[in-house]
C-alpha positions in Angstrom: 71.2 68.3 -56.2 74.8 66.8 -56.1 75.9 69.3 -53.6 73.0 68.4 -51.2 73.9 64.7 -51.4 77.5 65.6 -50.6 76.7 67.6 -47.5 74.1 64.8 -46.5 76.9 62.1 -46.5 79.4 64.1 -45.1 76.9 64.8 -42.3 75.9 61.1 -42.0 79.8 60.0 -41.8 79.9 62.4 -38.8 77.0 61.3 -37.0 78.1 57.8 -37.5 81.6 58.3 -36.0 80.0 60.3 -33.0 77.9 57.2 -32.5 80.7 54.8 -32.5 82.6 57.0 -30.3 80.0 57.0 -27.6 79.1 53.3 -28.2 82.9 52.4 -27.8 83.0 54.4 -24.5 79.9 52.9 -22.8 81.0 49.7 -23.9 84.5 49.7 -22.6 83.4 51.4 -19.2 80.6 48.9 -18.5 82.2 45.6 -19.5 85.8 46.5 -17.8 84.7 44.9 -14.9 83.7 41.6 -16.7 87.1 41.4 -18.5 89.2 42.0 -15.4 87.1 39.3 -13.5 88.2 36.8 -16.5 91.6 37.9 -17.0 93.6 35.7 -14.3 91.6 32.6 -16.0 92.9 33.8 -19.3 96.6 34.2 -17.8 96.2 30.8 -16.4 95.1 29.5 -19.9 97.7 31.0 -21.7 100.5 29.1 -19.4 100.3 25.8 -21.2 100.3 27.6 -24.9 103.4 29.4 -23.9 105.3 26.4 -22.4 104.4 24.5 -25.7 105.4 27.3 -28.0 108.2 29.0 -26.2 111.6 27.8 -25.5 112.3 26.3 -28.8 115.7 27.2 -30.0 117.9 25.8 -32.9 119.9 23.6 -30.7 118.3 20.3 -31.1 119.6 19.0 -27.7 117.6 21.7 -25.7 114.2 21.3 -27.7 113.7 17.9 -26.0 110.6 16.0 -27.1 109.7 18.0 -30.1 112.5 16.4 -32.1 112.6 13.0 -30.7 112.6 10.4 -33.6 113.0 12.9 -36.4 115.8 12.4 -39.0 119.2 14.4 -39.0 117.7 16.4 -42.5 114.3 17.1 -40.8 116.3 18.4 -37.6 118.6 20.4 -39.9 115.6 22.1 -41.8 113.9 22.9 -38.5 117.0 24.5 -37.2 117.3 26.8 -40.2 113.1 27.7 -40.1 113.8 28.4 -36.3 116.8 30.5 -36.8 114.9 32.9 -39.6 111.8 32.7 -37.2 114.1 34.1 -34.3 115.4 36.7 -36.7 112.2 37.8 -37.7 111.0 38.2 -34.0 114.0 40.4 -33.1 113.0 42.9 -36.1 109.7 43.1 -34.6 
C-alpha cells in the first residue's frame, strides 16, 4: 500500500506543477495588456519616491532639507549609516 501512495503523491505533484504552468501562462498572456496600460502611471508614481529616497549621500551639505535642525552627533551617525548603506548597495 505504501508503494501505491508514493506513486499517487508523485503523480499528484506532476499534475499540480502542470496546472500551475498552464495557469501562469494564461495569466501572463491575458493580463499583459492590463499591466502595460498601467505601467506609465506606475513610472510617474515612482518619480516622487525616487526623488525622496535617492540623492542621499554622506555629505550633509548636499542632503539639504533632510538634515536641517539636527545636531552634529545625529549628522555624524547618519553619515556613518549612509556610508554603510552605500557600501552594501555597491556589493549587490
